[in-house]
C-alpha positions as a Markdown table, in Angstrom:
| # | Residue | x | y | z |
|---|---|---|---|---|
| 1 | Met | 6.7 | -8.1 | -11.5 |
| 2 | Thr | 5.4 | -9.7 | -8.8 |
| 3 | Pro | 6.3 | -9.3 | -5.2 |
| 4 | Gly | 7.7 | -12.3 | -5.8 |
| 5 | His | 10.4 | -11.4 | -8.0 |
| 6 | Gln | 13.5 | -9.8 | -7.0 |
| 7 | Leu | 16.1 | -7.5 | -8.6 |
| 8 | Arg | 19.1 | -8.8 | -9.2 |
| 9 | Arg | 22.2 | -6.2 | -10.1 |
| 10 | Arg | 25.6 | -7.2 | -11.6 |
| 11 | Glu | 29.0 | -6.5 | -10.3 |
| 12 | Thr | 31.6 | -6.7 | -12.9 |
| 13 | Arg | 34.9 | -8.2 | -11.9 |
| 14 | Pro | 38.5 | -7.8 | -13.5 |
| 15 | Gly | 37.4 | -9.7 | -16.6 |
| 16 | Gly | 34.8 | -8.3 | -18.0 |
| 17 | Thr | 32.1 | -10.3 | -18.0 |
| 18 | Ser | 29.3 | -8.1 | -17.5 |
| 19 | Gly | 26.2 | -8.5 | -18.7 |
| 20 | Trp | 26.3 | -12.0 | -19.9 |
| 21 | Pro | 23.3 | -14.5 | -18.9 |
| 22 | Leu | 24.2 | -16.7 | -16.4 |
| 23 | Gly | 24.3 | -19.9 | -18.1 |
| 24 | Arg | 26.6 | -18.0 | -19.4 |
| 25 | Val | 29.0 | -17.2 | -16.7 |
| 26 | Ala | 28.6 | -20.8 | -15.4 |
| 27 | Ala | 29.8 | -22.4 | -18.5 |
| 28 | Cys | 32.5 | -20.0 | -18.6 |
| 29 | Arg | 33.5 | -21.5 | -15.8 |
| 30 | Asp | 33.3 | -24.7 | -16.9 |
| 31 | Gly | 36.4 | -25.4 | -18.9 |
| 32 | Arg | 35.3 | -28.5 | -21.0 |
| 33 | Arg | 31.5 | -26.0 | -21.9 |
| 34 | Gly | 33.3 | -22.3 | -21.4 |
| 35 | Lys | 35.0 | -23.8 | -25.2 |
| 36 | Arg | 31.2 | -23.5 | -27.1 |
| 37 | Phe | 31.7 | -19.6 | -25.9 |
| 38 | Gly | 34.8 | -18.7 | -26.8 |
| 39 | Cys | 36.4 | -18.1 | -23.0 |
| 40 | Glu | 38.4 | -19.4 | -20.5 |
| 41 | Pro | 37.0 | -20.6 | -17.4 |
| 42 | Val | 36.5 | -17.7 | -14.4 |
| 43 | Cys | 36.7 | -18.1 | -10.9 |
| 44 | Gly | 37.7 | -16.9 | -7.4 |
| 45 | Lys | 37.9 | -12.8 | -8.0 |
| 46 | Glu | 37.3 | -12.5 | -11.5 |
| 47 | Ala | 33.6 | -14.9 | -11.4 |
| 48 | Leu | 31.1 | -13.4 | -11.9 |
| 49 | Met | 29.3 | -11.4 | -8.3 |
| 50 | Thr | 25.1 | -11.1 | -8.2 |
| 51 | Glu | 23.6 | -9.6 | -5.2 |
| 52 | Asp | 19.8 | -9.6 | -4.7 |
| 53 | Ile | 18.2 | -5.7 | -4.4 |
| 54 | Arg | 14.9 | -5.1 | -2.5 |
| 55 | His | 12.7 | -2.9 | -4.7 |
| 56 | Pro | 11.8 | -0.9 | -1.5 |
| 57 | Glu | 7.9 | -0.3 | -3.6 |
| 58 | Leu | 7.6 | -3.7 | -3.2 |
| 59 | Glu | 8.8 | -4.1 | 0.0 |
| 60 | Ala | 6.8 | -1.8 | 1.2 |
| 61 | Asp | 3.2 | -4.1 | -0.1 |
| 62 | Arg | 5.3 | -7.1 | 1.4 |
| 63 | Arg | 4.5 | -5.4 | 4.3 |
| 64 | Ala | 1.6 | -4.2 | 3.6 |
| 65 | Asp | 0.2 | -7.9 | 3.5 |
| 66 | Arg | 1.7 | -8.9 | 6.8 |
| 67 | Arg | 0.2 | -7.0 | 7.9 |
| 68 | Thr | -3.4 | -7.4 | 6.4 |
| 69 | Tyr | -3.0 | -11.4 | 7.2 |
| 70 | Leu | -3.2 | -10.8 | 10.6 |
| 71 | Tyr | -5.6 | -8.6 | 11.0 |
| 72 | Phe | -7.6 | -10.7 | 8.7 |
| 73 | Gly | -7.0 | -13.8 | 10.3 |
| 74 | Cys | -8.4 | -12.3 | 13.7 |
| 75 | Phe | -11.4 | -10.9 | 11.3 |
| 76 | Leu | -11.8 | -14.5 | 10.4 |
| 77 | Phe | -11.3 | -16.3 | 13.7 |
| 78 | Ala | -13.6 | -13.7 | 15.4 |
| 79 | Ser | -16.6 | -13.9 | 12.2 |
| 80 | Phe | -16.3 | -18.5 | 12.4 |
| 81 | Ile | -17.3 | -18.0 | 16.2 |
| 82 | Val | -20.1 | -16.2 | 15.6 |
| 83 | Leu | -21.6 | -17.1 | 12.4 |
| 84 | Ser | -21.0 | -20.6 | 14.2 |
| 85 | Met | -23.2 | -19.7 | 16.8 |
| 86 | Ser | -26.0 | -17.7 | 15.1 |
| 87 | Asp | -26.3 | -21.1 | 13.2 |
| 88 | Gln | -26.5 | -23.4 | 16.0 |
| 89 | His | -28.9 | -21.4 | 17.8 |
| 90 | Asp | -31.4 | -21.3 | 15.1 |
| 91 | Leu | -31.1 | -25.2 | 14.4 |
| 92 | Arg | -31.5 | -25.1 | 18.5 |
| 93 | Arg | -34.8 | -23.5 | 18.6 |
| 94 | Ala | -36.1 | -25.3 | 15.1 |
| 95 | Gly | -35.3 | -28.5 | 17.0 |
| 96 | Ala | -32.8 | -29.7 | 14.5 |
| 97 | Ala | -31.4 | -33.8 | 14.7 |
| 98 | Tyr | -27.8 | -32.0 | 14.8 |
| 99 | Pro | -27.7 | -28.4 | 15.8 |
| 100 | Asp | -23.4 | -28.5 | 16.0 |
| 101 | Leu | -23.0 | -29.4 | 12.1 |
| 102 | Pro | -22.4 | -25.2 | 11.6 |
| 103 | Trp | -19.0 | -25.5 | 13.5 |
| 104 | Leu | -18.3 | -27.9 | 10.9 |
| 105 | Ser | -19.0 | -26.0 | 7.8 |
| 106 | Gln | -17.8 | -22.6 | 9.3 |
| 107 | Ala | -14.9 | -24.0 | 9.4 |
| 108 | Thr | -14.7 | -25.4 | 6.3 |
| 109 | Ser | -15.6 | -22.3 | 4.9 |
| 110 | His | -13.3 | -20.3 | 6.3 |
| 111 | Leu | -10.5 | -22.0 | 5.9 |
| 112 | Val | -10.9 | -21.9 | 2.7 |
| 113 | Val | -11.8 | -18.5 | 2.8 |
| 114 | Phe | -7.9 | -17.9 | 4.2 |
| 115 | Ala | -6.1 | -19.8 | 2.0 |
| 116 | Leu | -7.1 | -18.7 | -1.3 |
| 117 | Thr | -6.2 | -15.2 | 0.2 |
| 118 | Pro | -2.6 | -15.8 | -1.8 |
| 119 | Phe | -4.6 | -15.9 | -5.0 |
| 120 | Ile | -5.9 | -12.3 | -4.5 |
| 121 | Thr | -3.3 | -10.9 | -2.6 |
| 122 | Phe | -1.4 | -12.1 | -6.4 |
| 123 | Met | -3.9 | -11.1 | -8.7 |
| 124 | Leu | -3.7 | -7.3 | -6.9 |
| 125 | Ser | -0.3 | -7.3 | -7.8 |
| 126 | Arg | -0.9 | -8.3 | -11.7 |
| 127 | Tyr | -4.0 | -6.1 | -11.6 |
| 128 | Pro | -3.8 | -2.9 | -9.7 |
| 129 | Leu | -7.0 | -2.2 | -8.8 |
| 130 | Ser | -5.0 | 1.5 | -9.2 |
| 131 | Ala | -5.8 | 0.6 | -13.4 |
| 132 | Trp | -8.8 | -0.3 | -13.0 |
| 133 | Arg | -10.0 | -0.4 | -16.6 |
| 134 | Arg | -7.4 | -2.7 | -17.8 |
| 135 | Ser | -8.2 | -4.7 | -13.7 |
| 136 | Leu | -12.0 | -5.0 | -13.3 |
| 137 | Pro | -12.1 | -7.8 | -16.1 |
| 138 | Met | -9.6 | -9.9 | -14.8 |
| 139 | His | -10.7 | -9.4 | -11.4 |
| 140 | Leu | -14.1 | -10.1 | -12.1 |
| 141 | Ala | -12.9 | -13.4 | -13.9 |
| 142 | Ala | -11.0 | -14.0 | -11.2 |
| 143 | Thr | -13.9 | -13.9 | -8.8 |
| 144 | Val | -15.7 | -17.1 | -10.8 |
| 145 | Val | -12.2 | -18.9 | -10.3 |
| 146 | Phe | -12.5 | -18.1 | -6.3 |
| 147 | Ser | -16.1 | -18.8 | -5.6 |
| 148 | Ala | -15.3 | -22.1 | -7.5 |
| 149 | Val | -12.0 | -23.2 | -5.9 |
| 150 | His | -14.2 | -22.0 | -2.6 |
| 151 | Ile | -16.8 | -24.6 | -3.2 |
| 152 | Val | -14.9 | -27.6 | -4.2 |
| 153 | Ala | -12.8 | -27.5 | -1.6 |
| 154 | Met | -15.4 | -26.5 | 1.0 |
| 155 | Val | -18.0 | -29.1 | 0.3 |
| 156 | Ala | -14.9 | -31.9 | -0.4 |
| 157 | Leu | -13.7 | -31.0 | 3.0 |
| 158 | Arg | -17.3 | -31.8 | 4.7 |
| 159 | Lys | -17.4 | -34.5 | 2.6 |
| 160 | Leu | -14.6 | -36.0 | 4.3 |
| 161 | Leu | -15.6 | -34.5 | 8.4 |
| 162 | Thr | -19.4 | -34.1 | 8.7 |
| 163 | Pro | -19.3 | -38.4 | 9.0 |
| 164 | Leu | -16.6 | -38.7 | 10.7 |
| 165 | Val | -17.8 | -36.5 | 13.3 |
| 166 | Phe | -21.3 | -36.7 | 13.2 |
| 167 | Gly | -22.5 | -40.3 | 11.1 |
| 168 | Val | -23.9 | -38.9 | 9.0 |
| 169 | Pro | -23.1 | -38.0 | 4.8 |
| 170 | Tyr | -22.8 | -34.5 | 3.7 |
| 171 | Asp | -24.8 | -33.5 | 0.3 |
| 172 | Phe | -24.6 | -29.9 | -1.0 |
| 173 | Gly | -26.9 | -30.0 | -4.6 |
| 174 | Phe | -24.1 | -29.6 | -7.0 |
| 175 | Ala | -26.5 | -30.2 | -9.5 |
| 176 | Asp | -29.0 | -27.5 | -8.9 |
| 177 | Pro | -27.0 | -24.1 | -10.7 |
| 178 | Ser | -29.4 | -22.4 | -7.3 |
| 179 | Val | -26.9 | -23.5 | -5.2 |
| 180 | Trp | -23.6 | -22.4 | -7.2 |
| 181 | Leu | -25.8 | -18.6 | -7.8 |
| 182 | Tyr | -27.0 | -18.1 | -4.3 |
| 183 | Glu | -22.8 | -19.2 | -2.9 |
| 184 | Phe | -21.1 | -16.5 | -5.7 |
| 185 | Arg | -23.1 | -13.8 | -4.7 |
| 186 | Lys | -21.4 | -14.5 | -1.4 |
| 187 | Asp | -18.1 | -15.4 | -2.7 |
| 188 | Leu | -18.8 | -11.7 | -5.1 |
| 189 | Leu | -19.1 | -10.1 | -2.0 |
| 190 | Thr | -16.0 | -11.5 | -0.2 |
| 191 | Tyr | -13.5 | -11.7 | -3.2 |
| 192 | Ala | -14.0 | -8.1 | -2.7 |
| 193 | Leu | -13.7 | -7.3 | 0.7 |
| 194 | Ile | -10.4 | -8.9 | 1.0 |
| 195 | Ala | -8.9 | -7.6 | -2.4 |
| 196 | Ala | -10.1 | -3.9 | -0.8 |
| 197 | Leu | -9.2 | -4.3 | 2.5 |
| 198 | Phe | -5.2 | -5.7 | 1.2 |
| 199 | Ala | -5.3 | -2.9 | -1.3 |
| 200 | Met | -6.0 | -0.1 | 0.6 |
| 201 | Asn | -3.7 | -1.4 | 3.0 |
| 202 | Arg | -0.9 | -1.4 | 0.9 |
| 203 | Leu | -2.0 | 2.1 | -0.2 |
| 204 | Ala | -1.8 | 2.8 | 3.3 |
| 205 | Glu | 2.4 | 1.6 | 3.3 |
| 206 | Gln | 3.0 | 3.3 | -0.3 |
| 207 | Arg | 2.5 | 6.4 | 1.5 |
| 208 | Gly | 4.0 | 5.9 | 4.0 |
| 209 | Leu | 7.4 | 5.5 | 1.7 |
| 210 | Glu | 7.1 | 8.8 | -0.2 |
| 211 | Ala | 6.3 | 10.7 | 2.8 |
| 212 | Lys | 10.1 | 9.2 | 3.7 |
| 213 | Ala | 11.2 | 10.3 | 0.0 |
| 214 | Ala | 9.9 | 13.8 | 0.7 |
| 215 | Gln | 11.2 | 13.6 | 4.0 |
| 216 | Ala | 14.8 | 12.3 | 2.5 |
| 217 | Glu | 13.9 | 15.2 | 0.1 |
| 218 | Ala | 13.5 | 18.2 | 1.8 |
| 219 | Ser | 16.4 | 17.0 | 4.3 |
| 220 | Glu | 19.1 | 16.3 | 1.7 |
| 221 | Arg | 18.4 | 18.7 | -1.1 |
| 222 | His | 16.3 | 21.2 | 0.6 |
| 223 | Arg | 13.5 | 21.1 | -2.1 |
| 224 | Leu | 10.3 | 20.1 | -1.7 |
| 225 | Thr | 7.9 | 17.3 | -2.8 |
| 226 | Leu | 4.6 | 18.3 | -4.4 |
| 227 | Lys | 1.9 | 16.3 | -6.3 |
| 228 | Ser | -0.9 | 18.5 | -8.4 |
| 229 | Gly | -3.0 | 17.8 | -11.0 |
| 230 | Gly | -1.9 | 13.9 | -11.5 |
| 231 | Arg | 2.4 | 15.4 | -11.4 |
| 232 | Thr | 4.8 | 15.4 | -9.2 |
| 233 | Phe | 6.9 | 18.7 | -8.4 |
| 234 | Phe | 9.6 | 19.5 | -6.8 |
| 235 | Val | 10.0 | 23.1 | -5.5 |
| 236 | Asp | 13.2 | 24.8 | -3.4 |
| 237 | Ala | 12.4 | 25.6 | -0.1 |
| 238 | Gly | 13.8 | 28.6 | -0.3 |
| 239 | Asp | 11.1 | 29.8 | -3.7 |
| 240 | Ile | 8.4 | 29.2 | -1.3 |
| 241 | Ile | 6.9 | 32.6 | -0.1 |
| 242 | Arg | 3.4 | 31.4 | 1.9 |
| 243 | Val | 1.6 | 28.7 | 2.2 |
| 244 | Arg | -2.2 | 28.4 | 2.4 |
| 245 | Ala | -4.3 | 25.4 | 3.6 |
| 246 | Ala | -7.3 | 24.5 | 1.5 |
| 247 | Ser | -9.8 | 22.9 | 2.2 |
| 248 | Asn | -7.9 | 18.7 | 1.6 |
| 249 | Tyr | -5.3 | 20.5 | -0.3 |
| 250 | Val | -3.0 | 23.3 | 0.3 |
| 251 | Glu | -1.5 | 25.8 | -1.6 |
| 252 | Val | 1.9 | 26.8 | -2.3 |
| 253 | Val | 2.7 | 29.9 | -3.7 |
| 254 | Thr | 6.9 | 30.8 | -5.5 |
| 255 | Pro | 7.0 | 33.8 | -7.3 |
| 256 | Gly | 6.1 | 31.9 | -10.6 |
| 257 | Arg | 3.9 | 29.8 | -9.6 |
| 258 | Thr | 1.0 | 29.1 | -7.7 |
| 259 | Tyr | 0.8 | 24.8 | -6.8 |
| 260 | Leu | -2.4 | 23.2 | -5.4 |
| 261 | Ala | -0.8 | 20.0 | -3.5 |
| 262 | Arg | -2.7 | 18.1 | -1.8 |
| 263 | Ala | -1.2 | 17.5 | 1.8 |
| 264 | Thr | -2.2 | 18.7 | 5.6 |
| 265 | Leu | -0.5 | 22.4 | 6.1 |
| 266 | Ser | 1.4 | 20.3 | 9.5 |
| 267 | Glu | 3.2 | 17.8 | 7.2 |
| 268 | Leu | 4.3 | 21.2 | 4.4 |
| 269 | Glu | 5.3 | 22.0 | 8.3 |
| 270 | Lys | 7.4 | 19.7 | 8.9 |
| 271 | Leu | 9.4 | 19.0 | 5.1 |
| 272 | Leu | 10.0 | 22.6 | 4.9 |
| 273 | Glu | 11.2 | 22.4 | 8.7 |
| 274 | Ser | 13.5 | 19.7 | 7.7 |
| 275 | Ala | 14.5 | 22.0 | 4.1 |
| 276 | Gly | 15.6 | 24.7 | 7.1 |
| 277 | Gly | 14.2 | 27.1 | 5.9 |
| 278 | Arg | 12.4 | 30.0 | 7.6 |
| 279 | His | 9.7 | 29.4 | 7.1 |
| 280 | Val | 7.1 | 29.5 | 10.2 |
| 281 | Arg | 3.6 | 28.7 | 11.1 |
| 282 | Val | 1.8 | 31.9 | 11.5 |
| 283 | His | -1.9 | 30.6 | 11.7 |
| 284 | Arg | -3.5 | 27.8 | 11.9 |
| 285 | Ser | -3.9 | 27.9 | 7.8 |
| 286 | His | -1.1 | 29.6 | 7.1 |
| 287 | Ile | 3.1 | 29.9 | 6.7 |
| 288 | Val | 4.9 | 32.0 | 5.6 |
| 289 | Asp | 9.1 | 32.5 | 5.1 |
| 290 | Thr | 9.9 | 35.1 | 6.8 |
| 291 | Asn | 12.3 | 36.7 | 4.8 |
| 292 | His | 9.2 | 37.8 | 3.1 |
| 293 | Ile | 7.1 | 39.5 | 6.5 |
| 294 | Arg | 7.7 | 43.9 | 5.4 |
| 295 | Glu | 5.1 | 44.6 | 8.6 |
| 296 | Ile | 3.2 | 43.2 | 11.5 |
| 297 | Ile | 0.4 | 45.2 | 12.6 |
| 298 | Pro | -1.7 | 44.8 | 15.1 |
| 299 | Thr | -5.1 | 43.9 | 14.9 |
| 300 | Gly | -6.3 | 43.2 | 18.3 |
| 301 | Glu | -6.4 | 40.8 | 21.1 |
| 302 | Gly | -2.8 | 39.7 | 19.6 |
| 303 | Asp | -3.6 | 39.0 | 16.5 |
| 304 | Val | -1.3 | 41.1 | 13.6 |
| 305 | Thr | -1.8 | 41.3 | 9.9 |
| 306 | Leu | 2.1 | 40.0 | 8.6 |
| 307 | Val | 2.3 | 42.2 | 5.1 |
| 308 | Leu | 4.3 | 40.4 | 3.1 |
| 309 | Asp | 7.0 | 42.5 | 0.6 |
| 310 | Thr | 4.8 | 40.5 | -2.1 |
| 311 | Gly | 2.1 | 43.4 | -1.4 |
| 312 | Glu | -0.4 | 40.4 | 0.0 |
| 313 | Glu | -1.4 | 40.0 | 3.3 |
| 314 | Val | -2.0 | 36.7 | 5.7 |
| 315 | Pro | -3.5 | 36.6 | 9.4 |
| 316 | Gly | -1.2 | 36.2 | 12.3 |
| 317 | Ser | -3.0 | 34.6 | 15.4 |
| 318 | Arg | -1.4 | 35.3 | 18.8 |
| 319 | Arg | -1.1 | 31.3 | 19.4 |
| 320 | Tyr | 1.9 | 31.1 | 17.4 |
| 321 | Arg | 2.8 | 34.8 | 18.4 |
| 322 | Asp | 6.4 | 33.7 | 19.8 |
| 323 | Arg | 7.0 | 31.7 | 16.7 |
| 324 | Tyr | 7.1 | 34.4 | 14.3 |
| 325 | Asp | 8.8 | 37.4 | 16.4 |
| 326 | Ala | 11.6 | 35.3 | 17.1 |
| 327 | Arg | 12.2 | 35.3 | 13.4 |
| 328 | Thr | 11.4 | 38.9 | 12.2 |
């Protein structure tokens, strides 16, 4: 489903029309057409009601795209200014007859690229980069379409405007294949950069959506959402004995299993706090459930070793001493 589509929910009112096609319902509202379907016309409270539902993931993509369009538009404007001034400077040094021509050339190119950006976002929605084996051939084909439309529209604008602004005709050199190849190389890079920019912003927005869902899961159902090995696990907060930072991952230890989840220790700390458990941070790399602390052994200079009822030992830092002292 593309972002332009909306899911629709049907609500049943007295009359039992749930699940009927909208065309049939419309016909049944018309007494003459309704006879074809063997139904009586309905109206008022008996009419089928529809309500638009916006899917949160599609809404997240739209929010990301709106923000990215703003950033990308600013970037294109800056690119237009820099490239036009650079080309103008080079032409003036070379003694060219029309040193201001690059302003028109760059303006037409940048304008057409911005106008074609919705085509790239459509391709990203239809063929997401996450499924790259299936999507890559389609995006490669799309770069050919993107380049062809970019070249034709850009040249058309230049042929129209150059005589009006500078009083001379514009010749692109359509008959020379090397000119098309030269432009296609640039368009291929442009398509890839735009696709990557929008895809990364969509991914960031989706991760924010997942973080909110995980926070709600922790607050309402008192369990954590852990992503591990391409799978999602829901773990009751009360089952978590300790958590340890492991590079870009966290090691979540429960009585029956240890999960290696992609998250930060700070993120897990917030989720555990929302879940209402007795977990505290005892070290920059460790969180423990204070219900499992059996003994605290000083090691000098304020640091300690926490002995858990599982027999494991966890270092405790003096920086976090007040936290676990208050809970034990």
